[in-house]
CHARMM-style PDB file with segment names, atoms N, HN, CA, C and O in Angstrom:
ATOM      1  N   MET     1       0.822  -1.192   0.000  1.00  0.00      PROA
ATOM      2  CA  MET     1       0.000   0.000   0.000  1.00  0.00      PROA
ATOM      3  C   MET     1       0.868   1.259   0.000  1.00  0.00      PROA
ATOM      4  O   MET     1       0.514   2.264  -0.616  1.00  0.00      PROA
ATOM      5  N   MET     2       1.986   1.198   0.683  1.00  0.00      PROA
ATOM      6  HN  MET     2       2.274   0.381   1.183  1.00  0.00      PROA
ATOM      7  CA  MET     2       2.846   2.376   0.761  1.00  0.00      PROA
ATOM      8  C   MET     2       3.487   2.714  -0.583  1.00  0.00      PROA
ATOM      9  O   MET     2       3.806   3.875  -0.838  1.00  0.00      PROA
ATOM     10  N   GLU     3       3.678   1.727  -1.437  1.00  0.00      PROA
ATOM     11  HN  GLU     3       3.420   0.784  -1.230  1.00  0.00      PROA
ATOM     12  CA  GLU     3       4.299   1.942  -2.742  1.00  0.00      PROA
ATOM     13  C   GLU     3       3.303   2.433  -3.795  1.00  0.00      PROA
ATOM     14  O   GLU     3       3.707   2.916  -4.852  1.00  0.00      PROA
ATOM     15  N   LEU     4       2.033   2.313  -3.516  1.00  0.00      PROA
ATOM     16  HN  LEU     4       1.705   1.921  -2.656  1.00  0.00      PROA
ATOM     17  CA  LEU     4       1.006   2.586  -4.519  1.00  0.00      PROA
ATOM     18  C   LEU     4       1.122   3.969  -5.161  1.00  0.00      PROA
ATOM     19  O   LEU     4       1.073   4.058  -6.388  1.00  0.00      PROA
ATOM     20  N   PRO     5       1.272   5.048  -4.398  1.00  0.00      PROA
ATOM     21  CA  PRO     5       1.362   6.360  -5.056  1.00  0.00      PROA
ATOM     22  C   PRO     5       2.495   6.450  -6.080  1.00  0.00      PROA
ATOM     23  O   PRO     5       2.357   7.131  -7.096  1.00  0.00      PROA
ATOM     24  N   ASP     6       3.595   5.778  -5.823  1.00  0.00      PROA
ATOM     25  HN  ASP     6       3.706   5.225  -4.998  1.00  0.00      PROA
ATOM     26  CA  ASP     6       4.732   5.813  -6.747  1.00  0.00      PROA
ATOM     27  C   ASP     6       4.594   4.839  -7.907  1.00  0.00      PROA
ATOM     28  O   ASP     6       5.382   4.885  -8.853  1.00  0.00      PROA
ATOM     29  N   ARG     7       3.601   3.957  -7.845  1.00  0.00      PROA
ATOM     30  HN  ARG     7       2.961   3.919  -7.077  1.00  0.00      PROA
ATOM     31  CA  ARG     7       3.479   2.919  -8.876  1.00  0.00      PROA
ATOM     32  C   ARG     7       2.178   3.006  -9.669  1.00  0.00      PROA
ATOM     33  O   ARG     7       1.785   2.033 -10.314  1.00  0.00      PROA
ATOM     34  N   LEU     8       1.513   4.141  -9.631  1.00  0.00      PROA
ATOM     35  HN  LEU     8       1.833   4.930  -9.107  1.00  0.00      PROA
ATOM     36  CA  LEU     8       0.261   4.294 -10.365  1.00  0.00      PROA
ATOM     37  C   LEU     8       0.450   4.019 -11.851  1.00  0.00      PROA
ATOM     38  O   LEU     8      -0.467   3.526 -12.508  1.00  0.00      PROA
ATOM     39  N   GLY     9       1.603   4.324 -12.379  1.00  0.00      PROA
ATOM     40  HN  GLY     9       2.348   4.725 -11.846  1.00  0.00      PROA
ATOM     41  CA  GLY     9       1.877   4.073 -13.790  1.00  0.00      PROA
ATOM     42  C   GLY     9       1.919   2.603 -14.148  1.00  0.00      PROA
ATOM     43  O   GLY     9       1.836   2.256 -15.326  1.00  0.00      PROA
ATOM     44  N   ASP    10       2.047   1.726 -13.157  1.00  0.00      PROA
ATOM     45  HN  ASP    10       2.115   2.008 -12.200  1.00  0.00      PROA
ATOM     46  CA  ASP    10       2.074   0.286 -13.399  1.00  0.00      PROA
ATOM     47  C   ASP    10       0.676  -0.316 -13.517  1.00  0.00      PROA
ATOM     48  O   ASP    10       0.533  -1.470 -13.922  1.00  0.00      PROA
ATOM     49  N   LEU    11      -0.345   0.447 -13.170  1.00  0.00      PROA
ATOM     50  HN  LEU    11      -0.228   1.384 -12.841  1.00  0.00      PROA
ATOM     51  CA  LEU    11      -1.712  -0.075 -13.182  1.00  0.00      PROA
ATOM     52  C   LEU    11      -2.303  -0.042 -14.585  1.00  0.00      PROA
ATOM     53  O   LEU    11      -1.960   0.827 -15.386  1.00  0.00      PROA
ATOM     54  N   PRO    12      -3.191  -0.991 -14.882  1.00  0.00      PROA
ATOM     55  CA  PRO    12      -3.824  -1.003 -16.206  1.00  0.00      PROA
ATOM     56  C   PRO    12      -4.837   0.138 -16.336  1.00  0.00      PROA
ATOM     57  O   PRO    12      -5.334   0.658 -15.337  1.00  0.00      PROA
ATOM     58  N   ASP    13      -5.128   0.508 -17.554  1.00  0.00      PROA
ATOM     59  HN  ASP    13      -4.724   0.086 -18.365  1.00  0.00      PROA
ATOM     60  CA  ASP    13      -6.145   1.525 -17.827  1.00  0.00      PROA
ATOM     61  C   ASP    13      -7.500   0.852 -18.042  1.00  0.00      PROA
ATOM     62  O   ASP    13      -8.263   1.251 -18.921  1.00  0.00      PROA
ATOM     63  N   ALA    14      -7.790  -0.145 -17.255  1.00  0.00      PROA
ATOM     64  HN  ALA    14      -7.170  -0.470 -16.540  1.00  0.00      PROA
ATOM     65  CA  ALA    14      -9.026  -0.913 -17.409  1.00  0.00      PROA
ATOM     66  C   ALA    14      -9.658  -1.114 -16.041  1.00  0.00      PROA
ATOM     67  O   ALA    14      -9.065  -0.787 -15.013  1.00  0.00      PROA
ATOM     68  N   HSD    15     -10.858  -1.652 -16.043  1.00  0.00      PROA
ATOM     69  HN  HSD    15     -11.340  -1.918 -16.878  1.00  0.00      PROA
ATOM     70  CA  HSD    15     -11.550  -2.000 -14.807  1.00  0.00      PROA
ATOM     71  C   HSD    15     -10.647  -2.945 -14.010  1.00  0.00      PROA
ATOM     72  O   HSD    15     -10.187  -3.957 -14.539  1.00  0.00      PROA
ATOM     73  N   THR    16     -10.393  -2.618 -12.744  1.00  0.00      PROA
ATOM     74  HN  THR    16     -10.767  -1.796 -12.314  1.00  0.00      PROA
ATOM     75  CA  THR    16      -9.412  -3.356 -11.952  1.00  0.00      PROA
ATOM     76  C   THR    16     -10.043  -3.859 -10.660  1.00  0.00      PROA
ATOM     77  O   THR    16     -10.853  -3.169 -10.041  1.00  0.00      PROA
ATOM     78  N   LEU    17      -9.664  -5.062 -10.263  1.00  0.00      PROA
ATOM     79  HN  LEU    17      -9.006  -5.623 -10.766  1.00  0.00      PROA
ATOM     80  CA  LEU    17     -10.122  -5.670  -9.016  1.00  0.00      PROA
ATOM     81  C   LEU    17      -8.989  -5.641  -8.012  1.00  0.00      PROA
ATOM     82  O   LEU    17      -7.891  -6.116  -8.299  1.00  0.00      PROA
ATOM     83  N   ALA    18      -9.245  -5.085  -6.830  1.00  0.00      PROA
ATOM     84  HN  ALA    18     -10.138  -4.699  -6.596  1.00  0.00      PROA
ATOM     85  CA  ALA    18      -8.267  -5.077  -5.739  1.00  0.00      PROA
ATOM     86  C   ALA    18      -8.597  -6.224  -4.786  1.00  0.00      PROA
ATOM     87  O   ALA    18      -9.754  -6.422  -4.415  1.00  0.00      PROA
ATOM     88  N   VAL    19      -7.568  -6.976  -4.395  1.00  0.00      PROA
ATOM     89  HN  VAL    19      -6.628  -6.815  -4.696  1.00  0.00      PROA
ATOM     90  CA  VAL    19      -7.775  -8.179  -3.578  1.00  0.00      PROA
ATOM     91  C   VAL    19      -6.754  -8.209  -2.451  1.00  0.00      PROA
ATOM     92  O   VAL    19      -5.585  -7.880  -2.653  1.00  0.00      PROA
ATOM     93  N   CYS    20      -7.198  -8.604  -1.270  1.00  0.00      PROA
ATOM     94  HN  CYS    20      -8.148  -8.871  -1.106  1.00  0.00      PROA
ATOM     95  CA  CYS    20      -6.303  -8.911  -0.160  1.00  0.00      PROA
ATOM     96  C   CYS    20      -6.901 -10.100   0.596  1.00  0.00      PROA
ATOM     97  O   CYS    20      -7.876 -10.703   0.147  1.00  0.00      PROA
ATOM     98  N   LYS    21      -6.321 -10.423   1.719  1.00  0.00      PROA
ATOM     99  HN  LYS    21      -5.529  -9.934   2.083  1.00  0.00      PROA
ATOM    100  CA  LYS    21      -6.750 -11.608   2.452  1.00  0.00      PROA
ATOM    101  C   LYS    21      -8.179 -11.494   2.988  1.00  0.00      PROA
ATOM    102  O   LYS    21      -8.967 -12.428   2.841  1.00  0.00      PROA
ATOM    103  N   VAL    22      -8.523 -10.354   3.613  1.00  0.00      PROA
ATOM    104  HN  VAL    22      -7.882  -9.595   3.733  1.00  0.00      PROA
ATOM    105  CA  VAL    22      -9.854 -10.223   4.217  1.00  0.00      PROA
ATOM    106  C   VAL    22     -10.696  -9.101   3.630  1.00  0.00      PROA
ATOM    107  O   VAL    22     -11.870  -8.970   3.980  1.00  0.00      PROA
ATOM    108  N   GLY    23     -10.133  -8.296   2.755  1.00  0.00      PROA
ATOM    109  HN  GLY    23      -9.180  -8.401   2.471  1.00  0.00      PROA
ATOM    110  CA  GLY    23     -10.894  -7.263   2.080  1.00  0.00      PROA
ATOM    111  C   GLY    23     -10.774  -5.866   2.638  1.00  0.00      PROA
ATOM    112  O   GLY    23     -11.285  -4.924   2.033  1.00  0.00      PROA
ATOM    113  N   SER    24     -10.111  -5.695   3.783  1.00  0.00      PROA
ATOM    114  HN  SER    24      -9.695  -6.461   4.275  1.00  0.00      PROA
ATOM    115  CA  SER    24     -10.047  -4.350   4.359  1.00  0.00      PROA
ATOM    116  C   SER    24      -8.921  -3.505   3.761  1.00  0.00      PROA
ATOM    117  O   SER    24      -9.133  -2.329   3.464  1.00  0.00      PROA
ATOM    118  N   ARG    25      -7.754  -4.067   3.583  1.00  0.00      PROA
ATOM    119  HN  ARG    25      -7.582  -5.022   3.824  1.00  0.00      PROA
ATOM    120  CA  ARG    25      -6.664  -3.298   2.961  1.00  0.00      PROA
ATOM    121  C   ARG    25      -6.986  -2.983   1.512  1.00  0.00      PROA
ATOM    122  O   ARG    25      -6.717  -1.879   1.038  1.00  0.00      PROA
ATOM    123  N   SER    26      -7.561  -3.945   0.808  1.00  0.00      PROA
ATOM    124  HN  SER    26      -7.779  -4.842   1.194  1.00  0.00      PROA
ATOM    125  CA  SER    26      -7.919  -3.679  -0.582  1.00  0.00      PROA
ATOM    126  C   SER    26      -9.024  -2.633  -0.667  1.00  0.00      PROA
ATOM    127  O   SER    26      -9.078  -1.887  -1.645  1.00  0.00      PROA
ATOM    128  N   ALA    27      -9.906  -2.555   0.327  1.00  0.00      PROA
ATOM    129  HN  ALA    27      -9.861  -3.161   1.122  1.00  0.00      PROA
ATOM    130  CA  ALA    27     -10.941  -1.514   0.344  1.00  0.00      PROA
ATOM    131  C   ALA    27     -10.297  -0.132   0.480  1.00  0.00      PROA
ATOM    132  O   ALA    27     -10.747   0.826  -0.149  1.00  0.00      PROA
ATOM    133  N   GLN    28      -9.255  -0.028   1.290  1.00  0.00      PROA
ATOM    134  HN  GLN    28      -8.889  -0.806   1.801  1.00  0.00      PROA
ATOM    135  CA  GLN    28      -8.537   1.239   1.423  1.00  0.00      PROA
ATOM    136  C   GLN    28      -7.879   1.620   0.099  1.00  0.00      PROA
ATOM    137  O   GLN    28      -7.906   2.783  -0.304  1.00  0.00      PROA
ATOM    138  N   VAL    29      -7.296   0.645  -0.565  1.00  0.00      PROA
ATOM    139  HN  VAL    29      -7.274  -0.299  -0.238  1.00  0.00      PROA
ATOM    140  CA  VAL    29      -6.662   0.881  -1.862  1.00  0.00      PROA
ATOM    141  C   VAL    29      -7.702   1.329  -2.888  1.00  0.00      PROA
ATOM    142  O   VAL    29      -7.443   2.237  -3.678  1.00  0.00      PROA
ATOM    143  N   VAL    30      -8.869   0.703  -2.880  1.00  0.00      PROA
ATOM    144  HN  VAL    30      -9.079  -0.035  -2.238  1.00  0.00      PROA
ATOM    145  CA  VAL    30      -9.934   1.079  -3.803  1.00  0.00      PROA
ATOM    146  C   VAL    30     -10.335   2.536  -3.586  1.00  0.00      PROA
ATOM    147  O   VAL    30     -10.519   3.285  -4.545  1.00  0.00      PROA
ATOM    148  N   GLY    31     -10.471   2.934  -2.320  1.00  0.00      PROA
ATOM    149  HN  GLY    31     -10.322   2.326  -1.540  1.00  0.00      PROA
ATOM    150  CA  GLY    31     -10.818   4.322  -2.023  1.00  0.00      PROA
ATOM    151  C   GLY    31      -9.788   5.288  -2.584  1.00  0.00      PROA
ATOM    152  O   GLY    31     -10.137   6.296  -3.199  1.00  0.00      PROA
ATOM    153  N   TYR    32      -8.530   4.976  -2.369  1.00  0.00      PROA
ATOM    154  HN  TYR    32      -8.246   4.158  -1.869  1.00  0.00      PROA
ATOM    155  CA  TYR    32      -7.452   5.829  -2.874  1.00  0.00      PROA
ATOM    156  C   TYR    32      -7.465   5.885  -4.398  1.00  0.00      PROA
ATOM    157  O   TYR    32      -7.419   6.965  -4.987  1.00  0.00      PROA
ATOM    158  N   LEU    33      -7.527   4.720  -5.029  1.00  0.00      PROA
ATOM    159  HN  LEU    33      -7.565   3.842  -4.550  1.00  0.00      PROA
ATOM    160  CA  LEU    33      -7.493   4.672  -6.487  1.00  0.00      PROA
ATOM    161  C   LEU    33      -8.715   5.337  -7.110  1.00  0.00      PROA
ATOM    162  O   LEU    33      -8.597   5.990  -8.147  1.00  0.00      PROA
ATOM    163  N   ALA    34      -9.866   5.186  -6.506  1.00  0.00      PROA
ATOM    164  HN  ALA    34      -9.962   4.656  -5.663  1.00  0.00      PROA
ATOM    165  CA  ALA    34     -11.076   5.833  -7.021  1.00  0.00      PROA
ATOM    166  C   ALA    34     -10.915   7.356  -6.977  1.00  0.00      PROA
ATOM    167  O   ALA    34     -11.333   8.051  -7.904  1.00  0.00      PROA
ATOM    168  N   ARG    35     -10.315   7.873  -5.908  1.00  0.00      PROA
ATOM    169  HN  ARG    35      -9.976   7.309  -5.155  1.00  0.00      PROA
ATOM    170  CA  ARG    35     -10.074   9.318  -5.820  1.00  0.00      PROA
ATOM    171  C   ARG    35      -9.084   9.793  -6.879  1.00  0.00      PROA
ATOM    172  O   ARG    35      -9.077  10.967  -7.250  1.00  0.00      PROA
ATOM    173  N   GLN    36      -8.256   8.882  -7.360  1.00  0.00      PROA
ATOM    174  HN  GLN    36      -8.261   7.928  -7.059  1.00  0.00      PROA
ATOM    175  CA  GLN    36      -7.295   9.213  -8.411  1.00  0.00      PROA
ATOM    176  C   GLN    36      -7.901   9.056  -9.803  1.00  0.00      PROA
ATOM    177  O   GLN    36      -7.245   9.343 -10.804  1.00  0.00      PROA
ATOM    178  N   GLY    37      -9.158   8.598  -9.869  1.00  0.00      PROA
ATOM    179  HN  GLY    37      -9.692   8.364  -9.056  1.00  0.00      PROA
ATOM    180  CA  GLY    37      -9.856   8.463 -11.138  1.00  0.00      PROA
ATOM    181  C   GLY    37      -9.822   7.068 -11.747  1.00  0.00      PROA
ATOM    182  O   GLY    37     -10.239   6.888 -12.891  1.00  0.00      PROA
ATOM    183  N   TYR    38      -9.338   6.088 -11.013  1.00  0.00      PROA
ATOM    184  HN  TYR    38      -8.999   6.234 -10.083  1.00  0.00      PROA
ATOM    185  CA  TYR    38      -9.281   4.718 -11.534  1.00  0.00      PROA
ATOM    186  C   TYR    38     -10.633   4.027 -11.387  1.00  0.00      PROA
ATOM    187  O   TYR    38     -11.387   4.305 -10.454  1.00  0.00      PROA
ATOM    188  N   ASP    39     -10.926   3.134 -12.310  1.00  0.00      PROA
ATOM    189  HN  ASP    39     -10.314   2.909 -13.068  1.00  0.00      PROA
ATOM    190  CA  ASP    39     -12.138   2.314 -12.304  1.00  0.00      PROA
ATOM    191  C   ASP    39     -11.781   1.019 -11.579  1.00  0.00      PROA
ATOM    192  O   ASP    39     -11.265   0.085 -12.193  1.00  0.00      PROA
ATOM    193  N   VAL    40     -12.052   0.961 -10.279  1.00  0.00      PROA
ATOM    194  HN  VAL    40     -12.471   1.720  -9.781  1.00  0.00      PROA
ATOM    195  CA  VAL    40     -11.572  -0.139  -9.450  1.00  0.00      PROA
ATOM    196  C   VAL    40     -12.647  -0.578  -8.462  1.00  0.00      PROA
ATOM    197  O   VAL    40     -13.431   0.239  -7.979  1.00  0.00      PROA
ATOM    198  N   VAL    41     -12.677  -1.874  -8.168  1.00  0.00      PROA
ATOM    199  HN  VAL    41     -12.041  -2.538  -8.561  1.00  0.00      PROA
ATOM    200  CA  VAL    41     -13.617  -2.431  -7.182  1.00  0.00      PROA
ATOM    201  C   VAL    41     -12.849  -3.327  -6.219  1.00  0.00      PROA
ATOM    202  O   VAL    41     -11.749  -3.791  -6.518  1.00  0.00      PROA
ATOM    203  N   ASN    42     -13.446  -3.557  -5.071  1.00  0.00      PROA
ATOM    204  HN  ASN    42     -14.340  -3.180  -4.828  1.00  0.00      PROA
ATOM    205  CA  ASN    42     -12.868  -4.388  -4.027  1.00  0.00      PROA
ATOM    206  C   ASN    42     -13.526  -5.763  -4.027  1.00  0.00      PROA
ATOM    207  O   ASN    42     -14.729  -5.877  -4.263  1.00  0.00      PROA
ATOM    208  N   LEU    43     -12.741  -6.811  -3.761  1.00  0.00      PROA
ATOM    209  HN  LEU    43     -11.764  -6.719  -3.569  1.00  0.00      PROA
ATOM    210  CA  LEU    43     -13.295  -8.145  -3.543  1.00  0.00      PROA
ATOM    211  C   LEU    43     -13.704  -8.198  -2.071  1.00  0.00      PROA
ATOM    212  O   LEU    43     -12.888  -8.503  -1.202  1.00  0.00      PROA
ATOM    213  N   ALA    44     -14.968  -7.901  -1.805  1.00  0.00      PROA
ATOM    214  HN  ALA    44     -15.632  -7.653  -2.511  1.00  0.00      PROA
ATOM    215  CA  ALA    44     -15.475  -7.872  -0.434  1.00  0.00      PROA
ATOM    216  C   ALA    44     -15.256  -9.223   0.244  1.00  0.00      PROA
ATOM    217  O   ALA    44     -15.558 -10.269  -0.330  1.00  0.00      PROA
ATOM    218  N   GLY    45     -14.738  -9.193   1.448  1.00  0.00      PROA
ATOM    219  HN  GLY    45     -14.493  -8.343   1.915  1.00  0.00      PROA
ATOM    220  CA  GLY    45     -14.463 -10.426   2.177  1.00  0.00      PROA
ATOM    221  C   GLY    45     -13.121 -11.038   1.841  1.00  0.00      PROA
ATOM    222  O   GLY    45     -12.671 -11.961   2.519  1.00  0.00      PROA
ATOM    223  N   GLY    46     -12.484 -10.540   0.814  1.00  0.00      PROA
ATOM    224  HN  GLY    46     -12.850  -9.790   0.263  1.00  0.00      PROA
ATOM    225  CA  GLY    46     -11.148 -10.990   0.452  1.00  0.00      PROA
ATOM    226  C   GLY    46     -11.076 -12.448   0.019  1.00  0.00      PROA
ATOM    227  O   GLY    46     -12.084 -13.092  -0.273  1.00  0.00      PROA
ATOM    228  N   LEU    47      -9.845 -12.936  -0.009  1.00  0.00      PROA
ATOM    229  HN  LEU    47      -9.027 -12.413   0.229  1.00  0.00      PROA
ATOM    230  CA  LEU    47      -9.623 -14.316  -0.449  1.00  0.00      PROA
ATOM    231  C   LEU    47     -10.153 -15.346   0.545  1.00  0.00      PROA
ATOM    232  O   LEU    47     -10.482 -16.467   0.156  1.00  0.00      PROA
ATOM    233  N   TYR    48     -10.238 -14.977   1.827  1.00  0.00      PROA
ATOM    234  HN  TYR    48      -9.971 -14.067   2.143  1.00  0.00      PROA
ATOM    235  CA  TYR    48     -10.814 -15.925   2.790  1.00  0.00      PROA
ATOM    236  C   TYR    48     -12.264 -16.249   2.424  1.00  0.00      PROA
ATOM    237  O   TYR    48     -12.649 -17.418   2.389  1.00  0.00      PROA
ATOM    238  N   ASP    49     -13.067 -15.218   2.153  1.00  0.00      PROA
ATOM    239  HN  ASP    49     -12.754 -14.268   2.182  1.00  0.00      PROA
ATOM    240  CA  ASP    49     -14.463 -15.460   1.774  1.00  0.00      PROA
ATOM    241  C   ASP    49     -14.555 -16.135   0.408  1.00  0.00      PROA
ATOM    242  O   ASP    49     -15.430 -16.973   0.189  1.00  0.00      PROA
ATOM    243  N   TRP    50     -13.664 -15.778  -0.506  1.00  0.00      PROA
ATOM    244  HN  TRP    50     -12.953 -15.097  -0.328  1.00  0.00      PROA
ATOM    245  CA  TRP    50     -13.618 -16.402  -1.837  1.00  0.00      PROA
ATOM    246  C   TRP    50     -13.437 -17.916  -1.685  1.00  0.00      PROA
ATOM    247  O   TRP    50     -14.177 -18.704  -2.274  1.00  0.00      PROA
ATOM    248  N   GLU    51     -12.445 -18.301  -0.889  1.00  0.00      PROA
ATOM    249  HN  GLU    51     -11.845 -17.661  -0.411  1.00  0.00      PROA
ATOM    250  CA  GLU    51     -12.158 -19.723  -0.688  1.00  0.00      PROA
ATOM    251  C   GLU    51     -13.298 -20.412   0.064  1.00  0.00      PROA
ATOM    252  O   GLU    51     -13.674 -21.533  -0.279  1.00  0.00      PROA
ATOM    253  N   ALA    52     -13.851 -19.753   1.085  1.00  0.00      PROA
ATOM    254  HN  ALA    52     -13.546 -18.842   1.364  1.00  0.00      PROA
ATOM    255  CA  ALA    52     -14.947 -20.333   1.872  1.00  0.00      PROA
ATOM    256  C   ALA    52     -16.192 -20.577   1.017  1.00  0.00      PROA
ATOM    257  O   ALA    52     -16.987 -21.469   1.314  1.00  0.00      PROA
ATOM    258  N   ALA    53     -16.357 -19.788  -0.038  1.00  0.00      PROA
ATOM    259  HN  ALA    53     -15.711 -19.063  -0.279  1.00  0.00      PROA
ATOM    260  CA  ALA    53     -17.502 -19.953  -0.942  1.00  0.00      PROA
ATOM    261  C   ALA    53     -17.270 -21.074  -1.957  1.00  0.00      PROA
ATOM    262  O   ALA    53     -18.122 -21.330  -2.808  1.00  0.00      PROA
ATOM    263  N   GLY    54     -16.114 -21.744  -1.864  1.00  0.00      PROA
ATOM    264  HN  GLY    54     -15.422 -21.536  -1.172  1.00  0.00      PROA
ATOM    265  CA  GLY    54     -15.832 -22.857  -2.763  1.00  0.00      PROA
ATOM    266  C   GLY    54     -15.282 -22.448  -4.117  1.00  0.00      PROA
ATOM    267  O   GLY    54     -15.242 -23.252  -5.048  1.00  0.00      PROA
ATOM    268  N   ARG    55     -14.858 -21.198  -4.224  1.00  0.00      PROA
ATOM    269  HN  ARG    55     -14.890 -20.545  -3.468  1.00  0.00      PROA
ATOM    270  CA  ARG    55     -14.295 -20.730  -5.498  1.00  0.00      PROA
ATOM    271  C   ARG    55     -12.842 -21.180  -5.621  1.00  0.00      PROA
ATOM    272  O   ARG    55     -12.151 -21.369  -4.620  1.00  0.00      PROA
ATOM    273  N   ALA    56     -12.403 -21.344  -6.831  1.00  0.00      PROA
ATOM    274  HN  ALA    56     -12.965 -21.191  -7.644  1.00  0.00      PROA
ATOM    275  CA  ALA    56     -11.070 -21.885  -7.099  1.00  0.00      PROA
ATOM    276  C   ALA    56      -9.962 -20.902  -6.737  1.00  0.00      PROA
ATOM    277  O   ALA    56     -10.106 -19.688  -6.886  1.00  0.00      PROA
ATOM    278  N   LEU    57      -8.861 -21.457  -6.263  1.00  0.00      PROA
ATOM    279  HN  LEU    57      -8.744 -22.443  -6.142  1.00  0.00      PROA
ATOM    280  CA  LEU    57      -7.616 -20.729  -6.077  1.00  0.00      PROA
ATOM    281  C   LEU    57      -6.594 -21.333  -7.027  1.00  0.00      PROA
ATOM    282  O   LEU    57      -6.673 -22.513  -7.370  1.00  0.00      PROA
ATOM    283  N   VAL    58      -5.636 -20.521  -7.448  1.00  0.00      PROA
ATOM    284  HN  VAL    58      -5.572 -19.563  -7.169  1.00  0.00      PROA
ATOM    285  CA  VAL    58      -4.612 -20.974  -8.377  1.00  0.00      PROA
ATOM    286  C   VAL    58      -3.247 -20.734  -7.761  1.00  0.00      PROA
ATOM    287  O   VAL    58      -3.011 -19.696  -7.142  1.00  0.00      PROA
ATOM    288  N   SER    59      -2.350 -21.690  -7.930  1.00  0.00      PROA
ATOM    289  HN  SER    59      -2.541 -22.533  -8.433  1.00  0.00      PROA
ATOM    290  CA  SER    59      -0.984 -21.576  -7.429  1.00  0.00      PROA
ATOM    291  C   SER    59      -0.028 -21.334  -8.583  1.00  0.00      PROA
ATOM    292  O   SER    59      -0.236 -21.840  -9.686  1.00  0.00      PROA
ATOM    293  N   GLU    60       1.015 -20.566  -8.332  1.00  0.00      PROA
ATOM    294  HN  GLU    60       1.185 -20.155  -7.436  1.00  0.00      PROA
ATOM    295  CA  GLU    60       2.032 -20.327  -9.357  1.00  0.00      PROA
ATOM    296  C   GLU    60       3.081 -21.430  -9.383  1.00  0.00      PROA
ATOM    297  O   GLU    60       3.982 -21.418 -10.222  1.00  0.00      PROA
ATOM    298  N   SER    61       2.964 -22.388  -8.460  1.00  0.00      PROA
ATOM    299  HN  SER    61       2.232 -22.398  -7.778  1.00  0.00      PROA
ATOM    300  CA  SER    61       3.906 -23.501  -8.413  1.00  0.00      PROA
ATOM    301  C   SER    61       3.120 -24.814  -8.438  1.00  0.00      PROA
ATOM    302  O   SER    61       1.909 -24.821  -8.656  1.00  0.00      PROA
ATOM    303  N   ASP    62       3.816 -25.903  -8.215  1.00  0.00      PROA
ATOM    304  HN  ASP    62       4.800 -25.898  -8.037  1.00  0.00      PROA
ATOM    305  CA  ASP    62       3.151 -27.201  -8.166  1.00  0.00      PROA
ATOM    306  C   ASP    62       2.455 -27.465  -6.833  1.00  0.00      PROA
ATOM    307  O   ASP    62       1.742 -28.458  -6.687  1.00  0.00      PROA
ATOM    308  N   ALA    63       2.663 -26.578  -5.867  1.00  0.00      PROA
ATOM    309  HN  ALA    63       3.242 -25.772  -5.986  1.00  0.00      PROA
ATOM    310  CA  ALA    63       2.040 -26.731  -4.540  1.00  0.00      PROA
ATOM    311  C   ALA    63       0.542 -26.453  -4.617  1.00  0.00      PROA
ATOM    312  O   ALA    63       0.080 -25.735  -5.504  1.00  0.00      PROA
ATOM    313  N   SER    64      -0.200 -27.018  -3.693  1.00  0.00      PROA
ATOM    314  HN  SER    64       0.175 -27.601  -2.972  1.00  0.00      PROA
ATOM    315  CA  SER    64      -1.638 -26.735  -3.608  1.00  0.00      PROA
ATOM    316  C   SER    64      -1.838 -25.276  -3.250  1.00  0.00      PROA
ATOM    317  O   SER    64      -1.134 -24.756  -2.384  1.00  0.00      PROA
ATOM    318  N   PRO    65      -2.785 -24.598  -3.897  1.00  0.00      PROA
ATOM    319  CA  PRO    65      -3.024 -23.179  -3.586  1.00  0.00      PROA
ATOM    320  C   PRO    65      -3.635 -23.014  -2.210  1.00  0.00      PROA
ATOM    321  O   PRO    65      -4.376 -23.881  -1.744  1.00  0.00      PROA
ATOM    322  N   TYR    66      -3.328 -21.905  -1.559  1.00  0.00      PROA
ATOM    323  HN  TYR    66      -2.726 -21.201  -1.937  1.00  0.00      PROA
ATOM    324  CA  TYR    66      -3.864 -21.596  -0.234  1.00  0.00      PROA
ATOM    325  C   TYR    66      -3.796 -20.094  -0.034  1.00  0.00      PROA
ATOM    326  O   TYR    66      -3.034 -19.404  -0.711  1.00  0.00      PROA
ATOM    327  N   VAL    67      -4.601 -19.585   0.904  1.00  0.00      PROA
ATOM    328  HN  VAL    67      -5.220 -20.145   1.453  1.00  0.00      PROA
ATOM    329  CA  VAL    67      -4.568 -18.171   1.242  1.00  0.00      PROA
ATOM    330  C   VAL    67      -3.549 -18.002   2.366  1.00  0.00      PROA
ATOM    331  O   VAL    67      -3.699 -18.582   3.441  1.00  0.00      PROA
ATOM    332  N   ALA    68      -2.518 -17.211   2.111  1.00  0.00      PROA
ATOM    333  HN  ALA    68      -2.396 -16.740   1.237  1.00  0.00      PROA
ATOM    334  CA  ALA    68      -1.442 -17.017   3.097  1.00  0.00      PROA
ATOM    335  C   ALA    68      -1.633 -15.748   3.877  1.00  0.00      PROA
ATOM    336  OT1 ALA    68      -0.822 -15.430   4.747  1.00  0.00      PROA
TER     337      ALA     68
END
C-alpha cells in the first residue's frame, strides 16, 4: 500500500479488481485509487471469503493453492 502512489503508472487503464486476504486493505486501496480516477472495485471479504464460498484458487507452483 505504501508503494502505490509511486506505482500508479504500473496499473492497467481498465476496470481493476483489488484483492487482499480479508478485504479491508484492498478496500482502502480502492478508495485511494477511485479518488485518483481509476475504475476499481474491491473483492469484499477478500480471499478468505472467496475460498470459503468454494471458489477456485490458483498456485504459481506445483504446490496446492492456499490463502497465506
